[in-house]
C-alpha positions as CSV (number, residue, x, y, z in Angstrom):
1,X,50.1,-4.5,91.4
2,X,46.8,-4.5,89.4
3,X,44.3,-7.9,87.8
4,X,44.3,-7.7,84.5
5,X,40.1,-8.3,83.0
6,X,38.8,-7.7,80.0
7,X,41.8,-5.6,78.3
8,X,41.9,-3.6,81.0
9,X,44.4,-3.1,84.6
10,X,42.2,-3.1,87.1
11,X,41.8,-3.5,91.3
12,X,39.5,-5.5,93.0
13,X,35.6,-4.9,92.9
14,X,36.1,-5.0,96.7
15,X,39.0,-2.4,96.7
16,X,40.6,-5.2,99.0
17,X,44.2,-5.8,99.1
18,X,46.3,-9.4,100.1
19,X,49.9,-8.7,101.3
20,X,52.7,-10.4,100.2
21,X,55.9,-11.1,102.1
22,X,59.4,-11.6,101.3
23,X,60.2,-15.3,102.7
24,X,63.3,-14.0,103.3
25,X,62.8,-11.4,105.7
26,X,59.2,-12.6,106.6
27,X,58.6,-8.2,105.5
28,X,55.6,-6.7,103.7
29,X,57.2,-6.0,99.8
30,X,53.9,-5.8,98.0
31,X,50.0,-5.6,97.9
32,X,48.1,-7.3,95.7
33,X,44.1,-7.1,95.2
34,X,41.7,-9.7,96.3
35,X,39.5,-10.8,93.6
36,X,35.4,-11.1,94.1
37,X,33.2,-13.6,92.5
38,X,32.1,-10.1,90.0
39,X,35.6,-9.6,89.4
40,X,35.6,-13.8,88.0
41,X,32.6,-13.4,86.1
42,X,33.8,-10.5,84.3
43,X,36.9,-11.8,83.2
44,X,34.7,-15.2,82.4
45,X,32.9,-13.5,80.3
46,X,35.4,-11.8,78.4
47,X,37.4,-15.2,78.2
48,X,34.2,-16.8,76.4
49,X,33.3,-13.8,73.8
50,X,37.0,-13.6,72.8
51,X,38.2,-17.1,72.2
52,X,36.8,-18.0,69.0
53,X,38.2,-15.1,67.0
54,X,41.6,-15.5,68.5
55,X,41.4,-19.6,67.2
56,X,40.3,-18.2,63.9
57,X,43.3,-16.1,63.5
58,X,45.2,-19.1,62.3
59,X,48.1,-21.4,65.1
60,X,51.0,-19.5,62.5
61,X,49.9,-15.8,63.6
62,X,48.8,-16.9,67.6
63,X,53.0,-18.7,67.2
64,X,54.4,-15.4,65.7
65,X,52.9,-13.6,69.0
66,X,54.6,-16.3,70.9
67,X,57.6,-15.8,69.7
68,X,57.6,-12.0,70.2
69,X,57.0,-12.8,74.0
70,X,59.8,-15.0,74.0
71,X,62.0,-11.4,72.9
72,X,60.1,-9.6,75.3
73,X,60.8,-11.9,78.5
74,X,64.7,-13.0,76.7
75,X,65.3,-8.7,76.3
76,X,64.3,-7.9,80.1
77,X,65.4,-11.2,81.7
78,X,67.2,-9.8,83.9
79,X,64.2,-7.5,85.7
80,X,62.1,-11.7,86.4
81,X,65.0,-12.3,87.7
82,X,65.0,-10.3,90.6
83,X,61.5,-11.2,90.7
84,X,62.0,-14.6,91.5
85,X,64.3,-14.1,94.0
86,X,62.5,-11.6,96.1
87,X,59.2,-13.2,96.3
88,X,60.2,-16.8,95.9
89,X,63.6,-16.9,98.0
90,X,65.2,-19.1,95.0
91,X,68.8,-18.4,94.5
92,X,69.8,-16.5,91.7
93,X,71.6,-19.2,89.6
94,X,68.0,-20.9,90.3
95,X,66.1,-17.8,89.2
96,X,68.1,-17.6,86.1
97,X,67.8,-21.4,85.0
98,X,63.8,-20.6,85.8
99,X,63.6,-18.1,83.1
100,X,66.1,-20.1,80.9
101,X,62.9,-22.7,81.3
102,X,60.3,-20.3,81.0
103,X,62.0,-18.8,77.3
104,X,62.4,-23.2,76.5
105,X,59.1,-23.4,77.1
106,X,56.8,-21.2,75.4
107,X,59.6,-21.8,72.2
108,X,58.8,-25.5,72.4
109,X,55.2,-25.0,72.2
110,X,55.4,-21.8,69.6
111,X,57.1,-24.7,67.1
112,X,54.1,-26.4,67.3
113,X,51.8,-23.9,64.9
114,X,52.6,-26.3,61.7
115,X,52.1,-29.6,63.7
116,X,49.0,-30.1,65.1
117,X,47.4,-32.8,63.0
118,X,44.1,-34.5,61.8
119,X,42.8,-37.3,59.8
120,X,41.0,-38.3,57.2
121,X,39.4,-41.8,57.9
122,X,37.4,-44.3,55.7
123,X,34.0,-44.0,55.9
124,X,31.1,-47.5,54.9
125,X,31.8,-46.6,50.8
126,X,34.3,-44.6,48.5
127,X,32.3,-41.8,48.6
128,X,32.5,-41.4,51.9
129,X,35.1,-39.6,54.0
130,X,35.4,-39.3,58.0
131,X,36.8,-35.5,58.8
132,X,38.7,-35.3,62.2
133,X,40.2,-32.3,63.5
134,X,41.7,-30.5,66.4
135,X,39.8,-27.6,68.0
136,X,40.5,-26.2,70.8
137,X,38.7,-26.1,74.5
138,X,37.5,-22.7,74.7
139,X,37.9,-21.0,78.2
140,X,41.0,-22.7,80.4
141,X,40.7,-21.5,84.1
142,X,45.0,-22.0,84.9
143,X,46.6,-22.4,88.2
144,X,49.8,-22.3,89.1
145,X,51.7,-22.8,92.3
146,X,54.6,-20.9,94.3
147,X,57.6,-23.0,93.6
148,X,58.0,-22.2,90.4
149,X,56.2,-19.5,89.6
150,X,57.1,-18.3,86.4
151,X,58.2,-21.5,84.8
152,X,54.2,-23.3,85.5
153,X,52.8,-20.1,84.1
154,X,55.0,-19.9,81.1
155,X,54.1,-24.2,80.9
156,X,50.8,-23.5,81.1
157,X,49.6,-20.2,79.3
158,X,51.7,-21.3,76.4
159,X,50.3,-24.2,75.2
160,X,46.5,-23.1,75.9
161,X,47.3,-19.9,73.6
162,X,48.5,-21.3,70.7
163,X,46.2,-23.9,70.3
164,X,43.4,-21.4,70.2
165,X,42.1,-21.3,73.5
166,X,41.4,-17.7,76.0
167,X,42.9,-18.1,79.5
168,X,41.6,-17.3,82.6
169,X,45.3,-17.5,84.8
170,X,45.2,-17.5,88.5
171,X,48.8,-17.8,90.1
172,X,49.3,-18.4,94.1
173,X,48.9,-16.1,96.4
174,X,52.4,-16.4,97.2
175,X,53.9,-15.6,94.1
176,X,51.8,-13.5,91.7
177,X,54.6,-11.2,91.2
178,X,56.3,-12.8,88.4
179,X,52.8,-13.9,86.6
180,X,51.8,-10.4,86.4
181,X,55.1,-9.7,84.8
182,X,54.8,-12.3,82.3
183,X,51.3,-11.8,81.0
184,X,52.6,-7.8,80.0
185,X,54.9,-9.5,78.3
186,X,52.3,-11.3,76.5
187,X,50.3,-8.5,76.2
188,X,52.8,-6.7,75.1
189,X,54.1,-9.0,72.1
190,X,50.3,-8.3,70.8
191,X,47.9,-10.9,72.9
192,X,44.1,-9.4,72.3
193,X,42.1,-8.1,74.8
194,X,39.6,-10.6,76.8
195,X,41.8,-13.5,75.1
196,X,44.9,-13.3,78.3
197,X,42.9,-12.3,82.0
198,X,44.6,-12.6,84.8
199,X,42.2,-13.2,88.4
200,X,44.9,-12.8,91.9
201,X,43.8,-13.7,95.4
202,X,42.4,-16.2,97.8
203,X,41.9,-19.8,96.3
204,X,39.6,-20.7,99.1
205,X,37.8,-17.4,98.4
206,X,37.2,-17.5,94.5
207,X,38.6,-21.3,93.7
208,X,35.3,-23.0,94.1
209,X,33.9,-21.0,92.0
210,X,36.1,-20.2,89.2
211,X,36.7,-24.6,88.5
212,X,32.6,-24.9,89.0
213,X,31.7,-21.7,86.5
214,X,29.6,-23.3,83.9
215,X,31.8,-21.4,81.2
216,X,34.6,-23.0,81.8
217,X,35.7,-25.9,79.6
218,X,39.4,-27.4,80.8
219,X,41.4,-26.5,84.0
220,X,44.7,-27.0,84.7
221,X,46.3,-26.6,87.4
222,X,49.4,-27.4,89.3
223,X,49.3,-27.7,93.6
224,X,48.5,-30.3,96.5
225,X,46.6,-33.6,95.8
226,X,43.6,-31.9,98.0
227,X,43.2,-29.4,96.0
228,X,42.9,-31.5,93.2
229,X,40.3,-33.9,94.6
230,X,38.4,-30.5,95.4
231,X,38.7,-29.8,91.8
232,X,37.4,-32.6,91.0
233,X,34.6,-32.9,92.8
234,X,33.1,-29.1,91.4
235,X,34.4,-29.5,87.8
236,X,32.3,-32.2,87.2
237,X,29.3,-30.2,86.9
238,X,30.3,-28.7,83.9
239,X,32.4,-32.2,82.7
240,X,35.4,-29.8,82.5
241,X,38.3,-31.1,80.5
242,X,41.5,-31.7,83.7
243,X,45.4,-31.9,83.4
244,X,46.2,-32.2,87.1
245,X,49.9,-31.9,88.3
246,X,48.9,-32.9,92.3
247,X,52.1,-34.6,95.3
248,X,54.5,-36.3,94.8
249,X,56.9,-38.4,97.1
250,X,59.9,-39.5,94.5
251,X,62.2,-42.6,95.9
252,X,65.9,-41.6,94.9
253,X,67.0,-45.4,94.3
254,X,70.8,-46.5,94.5
255,X,72.6,-50.3,93.9
256,X,75.5,-51.7,95.2
257,X,77.0,-51.0,91.7
258,X,76.1,-47.3,90.9
259,X,78.4,-44.3,90.2
260,X,78.6,-42.9,94.3
261,X,80.0,-39.9,92.9
262,X,77.4,-39.4,90.4
263,X,74.5,-40.8,92.8
264,X,75.7,-37.9,95.2
265,X,76.2,-34.9,93.6
266,X,72.1,-36.1,91.5
267,X,71.0,-36.6,94.9
268,X,72.1,-33.2,96.4
269,X,70.2,-31.3,93.1
270,X,67.4,-33.7,93.4
271,X,66.7,-33.0,97.4
272,X,68.1,-29.5,98.3
273,X,67.2,-27.4,94.9
274,X,64.3,-25.1,95.5
275,X,65.1,-25.6,98.9
276,X,63.2,-29.1,98.9
277,X,60.1,-27.3,97.3
278,X,59.9,-29.0,94.3
279,X,57.4,-31.9,93.1
280,X,59.8,-34.2,91.4
281,X,62.4,-33.3,94.5
282,X,64.0,-36.7,96.3
283,X,61.8,-37.6,99.2
284,X,62.7,-40.8,99.7
285,X,66.2,-42.2,99.7
286,X,66.7,-45.6,99.3
287,X,70.3,-47.5,99.4
288,X,71.8,-50.8,99.3
289,X,72.4,-52.0,102.3
290,X,76.3,-53.1,101.1
291,X,77.1,-49.6,100.8
292,X,75.1,-48.1,102.7
293,X,76.7,-46.5,105.6
294,X,79.8,-45.2,103.3
295,X,77.5,-43.3,101.2
296,X,75.2,-41.9,104.4
297,X,78.9,-40.6,104.9
298,X,79.6,-38.8,102.4
299,X,76.1,-37.8,101.8
300,X,76.3,-36.3,105.2
301,X,79.9,-34.4,104.2
302,X,78.3,-33.2,101.1
303,X,75.3,-31.8,102.8
304,X,77.7,-30.2,105.0
305,X,78.8,-27.5,102.8
306,X,75.3,-26.0,101.8
307,X,75.0,-22.4,102.9
308,X,71.4,-21.3,103.9
309,X,70.6,-18.0,104.4
310,X,70.7,-14.9,102.4
311,X,69.5,-16.1,98.7
312,X,71.9,-13.8,96.8
313,X,75.0,-15.5,98.4
314,X,73.9,-19.0,99.7
315,X,73.0,-22.3,98.0
316,X,69.7,-22.4,99.8
317,X,67.4,-19.7,100.1
318,X,64.3,-19.8,102.7
319,X,60.9,-21.3,102.3
320,X,57.9,-20.1,100.4
321,X,55.9,-18.8,104.1
322,X,55.5,-19.4,107.9
323,X,53.2,-22.3,107.4
324,X,56.0,-24.7,105.0
325,X,58.4,-23.7,107.8
326,X,56.5,-25.0,110.5
327,X,55.3,-27.6,108.4
328,X,58.9,-28.8,107.6
329,X,59.7,-29.0,111.3
330,X,56.6,-31.1,112.4
331,X,58.2,-33.5,109.8
332,X,61.4,-33.9,111.8
333,X,59.9,-33.6,115.9
334,X,57.9,-36.5,114.8
335,X,60.7,-38.4,113.2
336,X,62.7,-37.8,116.4
337,X,59.8,-38.9,118.5
338,X,60.1,-42.0,116.4
339,X,63.8,-42.8,117.3
340,X,65.4,-42.1,114.1
341,X,68.7,-40.3,113.8
342,X,69.1,-36.8,112.7
343,X,72.5,-37.1,111.0
344,X,72.8,-33.3,110.3
345,X,70.5,-30.9,110.2
346,X,67.1,-30.1,111.6
347,X,66.3,-26.6,112.8
348,X,66.5,-23.6,111.6
349,X,69.9,-21.5,110.9
350,X,70.6,-19.1,113.2
351,X,70.9,-15.8,111.0
352,X,71.8,-11.6,111.3
353,X,69.4,-9.5,110.0
354,X,67.9,-8.5,107.8
355,X,67.8,-12.5,107.6
356,X,66.6,-13.6,111.4
357,X,62.8,-13.4,110.8
358,X,62.9,-15.2,107.6
359,X,61.1,-18.9,107.1
360,X,65.1,-20.3,106.6
361,X,66.0,-24.6,107.0
362,X,69.0,-26.4,107.2
363,X,69.0,-29.0,104.7
364,X,68.7,-32.3,106.9
365,X,68.7,-35.6,106.5
366,X,67.5,-39.1,108.8
367,X,68.8,-42.2,108.8
368,X,67.4,-45.5,109.7
369,X,63.8,-43.9,108.5
370,X,60.6,-46.1,108.7
371,X,58.6,-47.0,106.2
372,X,55.7,-46.7,107.2
373,X,56.5,-43.0,108.8
374,X,54.8,-40.1,107.7
375,X,58.6,-39.1,106.4
376,X,57.9,-42.1,104.1
377,X,54.3,-41.4,103.0
378,X,53.4,-37.7,103.2
379,X,55.0,-35.2,100.6
380,X,57.4,-33.3,103.3
381,X,57.8,-29.9,100.3
382,X,61.2,-28.9,102.3
383,X,64.2,-29.4,102.3
384,X,64.0,-33.0,104.7
385,X,65.0,-37.1,103.5
386,X,64.8,-40.1,105.0
387,X,66.8,-42.9,104.0
388,X,66.0,-46.6,104.3
389,X,68.5,-49.8,103.3
390,X,67.8,-52.3,101.0
391,X,68.6,-55.6,100.2
392,X,67.2,-57.2,96.5
393,X,65.8,-55.5,93.8
394,X,62.2,-56.7,94.5
395,X,62.2,-55.0,97.9
396,X,63.3,-51.7,96.5
397,X,60.9,-51.7,94.1
398,X,58.5,-53.1,96.7
399,X,59.2,-49.7,98.8
400,X,59.5,-47.1,96.1
401,X,55.9,-48.7,94.5
402,X,54.7,-47.7,98.2
403,X,53.5,-44.2,97.8
404,X,50.1,-42.8,96.9
405,X,51.7,-40.8,94.4
406,X,53.7,-41.2,91.4
407,X,54.9,-38.6,89.9
408,X,59.2,-39.0,90.2
409,X,61.4,-41.5,90.1
410,X,65.0,-41.7,90.4
411,X,68.0,-45.0,90.0
412,X,71.5,-45.1,89.8
413,X,72.9,-48.5,88.8
414,X,75.3,-50.2,86.0
415,X,72.8,-53.3,86.4
416,X,70.9,-53.2,83.1
417,X,68.9,-55.9,84.1
418,X,67.6,-53.7,86.8
419,X,67.1,-50.6,85.1
420,X,64.4,-52.5,82.8
421,X,63.1,-54.0,85.2
422,X,62.5,-51.0,87.3
423,X,61.3,-49.3,83.5
424,X,58.6,-52.0,84.1
425,X,58.0,-52.1,87.4
426,X,58.1,-48.6,88.7
427,X,54.8,-46.8,88.7
428,X,55.6,-43.5,88.2
429,X,55.3,-41.0,85.2
430,X,59.0,-41.3,85.6
431,X,62.1,-42.4,85.7
432,X,65.5,-40.8,85.9
433,X,68.5,-43.3,85.6
434,X,71.6,-42.9,86.4
435,X,71.1,-38.3,86.5
436,X,68.6,-35.9,88.2
437,X,65.7,-33.8,86.3
438,X,64.2,-31.6,85.9
439,X,61.9,-32.9,82.6
440,X,62.5,-31.3,79.3
441,X,60.0,-29.4,77.4
442,X,59.9,-32.3,75.1
443,X,59.4,-35.2,77.9
444,X,55.7,-35.4,78.5
445,X,55.3,-34.7,82.2
446,X,52.6,-37.0,83.6
447,X,52.3,-38.5,86.8
448,X,50.3,-42.1,88.2
449,X,48.3,-42.3,91.3
450,X,47.2,-39.5,93.4
451,X,49.4,-37.3,91.4
452,X,46.7,-36.8,88.8
453,X,46.3,-36.7,85.4
454,X,46.8,-36.0,82.3
455,X,50.1,-34.4,82.0
456,X,52.3,-31.2,80.0
457,X,55.0,-30.7,77.3
458,X,56.1,-33.3,74.4
459,X,53.4,-33.4,71.6
460,X,50.8,-34.9,74.5
461,X,51.0,-32.2,76.4
462,X,49.8,-29.5,73.4
463,X,46.8,-32.0,72.2
464,X,45.4,-32.2,75.8
465,X,44.4,-28.5,74.9
466,X,42.9,-29.3,72.1
467,X,39.9,-32.4,71.1
468,X,39.0,-34.2,67.8
469,X,35.9,-33.2,66.3
470,X,34.7,-35.4,63.3
471,X,33.0,-34.5,60.5
472,X,30.7,-37.1,58.1
473,X,30.7,-36.4,54.7
474,X,29.2,-37.9,51.9
475,X,29.6,-36.4,48.8
476,X,28.6,-39.2,46.2
477,X,25.4,-37.0,45.5
478,X,23.4,-40.3,45.0
479,X,20.1,-40.4,46.9
480,X,20.2,-41.9,50.3
481,X,19.0,-45.5,51.0
482,X,18.5,-46.5,55.8
483,X,17.7,-50.0,55.3
484,X,15.7,-50.1,58.9
485,X,13.5,-47.1,57.3
486,X,10.4,-47.8,54.9
487,X,10.8,-45.9,51.2
488,X,7.1,-45.6,51.1
489,X,7.3,-43.0,53.7
490,X,9.0,-40.4,51.0
C-alpha cells in the first residue's frame, strides 16, 4: 500500500516500510510506508492550501460527494469486510456489522448539509445586528484506532469533510489497510486533491510532530488515555481544538429484579464482542448478592459455548497483536496471584495450523474480584471480566463510579426509581438501560473524566468541527458617537 499526499499515491520519503501481521496467524500480509516528518510537512501544506476552496464549494455539494462515497462503499463492501477479517481478526458477522456502521455514519453526517444553522442576535439598537455563523476549523488531523478501523475512519472523515475542513488521516499501524480502502472510495467519489491526505507510520515517530504542527487547527483521536494526555500537551502549543475518546472501564450492573436472560445475552455481547477490544466493553460486572451465584453459573454456561479460533468459523477471533495478548494474560495472572477464582477460561486456546501462532485468548470470567484490584481499575481491552457482589443501590452506584474513566455503563433492572437515580448519579457519558450497545449515530458519544473531552455523533458531533464566528453590523448610516471619545478630536 501507499500513502496519499497532495493528490498523489506515494511511498515514504525515507523508503522505509513497516510489516503488517495477520493477528490470526502471526504471518506478514502487507508492508506499508513509514512516514517521515518531511512527509507530514507535505501533507500539512497540501491540506492548508486546499481547505478554503473546499469550504467555498458549499455543504450541499460536499454532501453529494459523501453520498457518492456511500454508493461506492456499498457496491464493493465485501472487499472491506474481507480486509477487516484479515487485518483485524474480526469474525465475518462483526466485519459486516462494521461496514454497515461505516455506511450509516457517512449517511447520517451527509444529511446535515442543510442543517448547519447560525443565528441573528439583536444589537444595542434596532439598526445593529450580530450575525453568528459557523465556519470550519481548517486543517484537521484524524487519528483512528485499530479496534474498529473502518468505522472510526468514517466517523471522523464524514463530519470533518461535510463541514468544510481538510483532513490528514493517520490510522493505527495495526490496521492501515481498511483506512486506505476507504480513502480511495472518498477520492473516487470526488474529494478534490489535497483535501484528504493519508499518512501511515508509527505514532511514536511522527505522532508528536503531527499534533504539534502549527498548521493544525483541530485534532480528533480515539485511543488510550496516555496518548490523549500526550496529545493535549503538544496541542497546547497551537491551542488546537481537541476531540478525544480515550479509555473506558464500563460497569455492567445487574439488579435483583432484572430479566436475567436479557442481561446475560447483553453481557455476552458487551464483553466478548470484538474479543473484548472495545471502548464500551463491559469491564466490571456488579451483580446483586441475592442472585449472584445463580447468575454467574448461567453466565459461565453460556460463555463455554463460545467458539474461539479461525475467524471464519468462530464467535471470537484473535486479539490485535502479541502485546495485547500478553497484556490480557497479565491481568488474569495478577487476579490469580491475588486469590481470585477463574470460573472459566484464563489461557490461550490450543489451535491447529495455521492459527496456532495467532493471538487468541479464551473468554474469561473471574469471580469475587476486589474493587481495588488492577482487574477493576485498569482497562483490560481483552475478553476478561471480573465480577463482584453488591447489596444496595448506593453501593452499586458508588462502585460503578469508582473508576477513573467514564465512557459507557450498563444497568439491568425493572426498578424505575433505580433507573432514574442511576441516570442522575452515574458519572458516565453513556448509560444503557436494559439493552446493550453500541452507540447510535444520532447519539452523542462522549465520556467523562479520563475518557476524554468533546464527542462524536448527533448534531453536537457535527458542531465539534465548526466554530462560531460573530459579525457585528450597523446599517443605520448614522454618524457614530462614542461616549468615551471626545468629539472635538474629530
